[in-house]
C-alpha positions, 0 to 999 in steps of 0.5 A: 472264242479268243484264240490269240497268243496275246491280248493287248490291253489298255489300263487307265488310271489317274487320267493316264493310260498304259498299254500292256501285252498280256499272254493268254492260255487256252481255257481248256487247260483250266477245266476239270477233265479227270476226278478221283474219289479215294477214301472219301476225298474228291481229288482233281487237278487244281482249278484256276481259282486255286492256281491264282492263290498259290505261288507254286503248284506242289502237285496236281493231286488237289483235294477239292472235297471231303465226305463226312465220316470218311477215312479222309475226314477222320485223318483230318485231310482237308479241302485245299490240301495237295497230296505230294507223296503216298508212302514216300512215293511222289504223286505229281498227278492223278495217274501216278496217285492211282498207280500207288494207292491201288497197290495199298491193301484194303484196311491197311494204314498208309501215309500221305505227304500233303501241302496246305494252301498256306504252303505248309507241309504235313503228314497224314496217316489214313486207313484204306476202306474199299468197302464203304469208300471204293476208288472211283475215277471219272474221266472226261469222254465225249463218246459217253452219253453223259460225257464222262467215263466211270472206272471202278478200281479195286475189284478182285481178279476175275472181275473188272480189274484188268479192264480198268487197269487198261482204261487207266493206262489209256487216260495217261 
């Protein structure tokens, strides 16, 4: 494991060499540790490959996958989109995103402001469907047998809703 703040490198070209001092970042920051499934879209923080392709990260709510036939696919949400707002409310990260979308009633339309990988802003309208596409959250948790904690959102009062809201706060 390399844990130094800088890496000294020698770049050799055309018979000459140039020394470079390159800053490093911890690899842990590049791994996926929090995933949300919402309306058939799999959302996560932009992974390392994405961050290398874009100039600016507009949001940490990155669409990595879409299930065919889901509200996300019908509304033309695409992998590589970043969600910046839900109904005009900023969603800079997955925790903020969850706080907003869990308040949207089932079977109601809502708006998503997105930015494409090509840096083009767009507006997407989608209908929430908790029956076929419930909100599921997956958080890395080494105390769990498989290393991940699963949180189901959107249950009615008297079920698991209160317990899950407390778990979401713990992720923050």
